[in-house]
Each structure stands twice: as C-alpha cells, then as structure tokens.
N, C-alpha and C positions, 0 to 999 in steps of 0.2 A: 504494500500500500504506500503510495507516495505521500509526501507531507501534505500536499493539497487535498488528496483524497481523505487523509486522516483528519484534517481540519474540518472538512465538510461533514464527515461522519460524526465527529465530536459535536459540531453545531447542531446536527440533527438530533442527537441525544439530548442536548441542553434544551432545544426547542420543545421536544416531546415532554421532558420532565418539568420545565419551568414555564412553558408557554412562550408566545411571541414576545410579550412584554418582559418576561424574565430573561430571555435571551438577549434582548436589546439592552436591558439593564446590566447584565453581565459584561457584554461587549463594551459598554460605556465605561465600566469600572476598570476593566483590564486592558483596554486598548487606548485609553485617553493619553496615557503616558505623560510624564512631566519630569523635569530635571535633566541632568546631563550625566548619564551613566559613566561615561569615560572619565569625566572630572571626579565624580563621586567615588568611583572605584579606586582612584589614586589616593583619596583620603582614607578609605577603609583599609587599604593594604599598606599604607605608608609605614615603613620601618620593619615590616614582616619579611622574614626570609622564606625561601621555598620550603625549608625543613619545618619551620613553624606552621606554615599552611598545611603541609602534608600531615603533620602530627594532629591537626584539628580535624582532618578527614578520617583518621583511624577510628574504627568502632570502639565504643566504650561499653564496658560490662556493667 
C-alpha cells in the first residue's frame, strides 16, 4: 500500500468513526501546523550528543 493509499484508507476510517465533521475537525487540528520545526529542533537537541539521544531511545524496564 502506498503512502497515498494508506492516507486515504486512514481518512476513510476516521470519517466512518467520527463522521464528516469529526474528520474535518481532526484535519484542522493536525494539519494546521505552526512554528518552525527546524529552528525548534535545534533548541530541543542543543548540547545533546548522539550517545545521549541513543540512550533515551533504549527500552526501560
């Protein structure tokens, strides 16, 4: 399944479960986008090493 096909399939499920208004509301919330991810990412990761990031990805018991 291509990404486009997957997206259409997911939208169909959302529309079925949430109705047309719910789907529109979902898209508004998750597609409106704001901010500057590239700039913000630099702030989140500033000073972290690759090893520290990898350690945060390790499973915890």
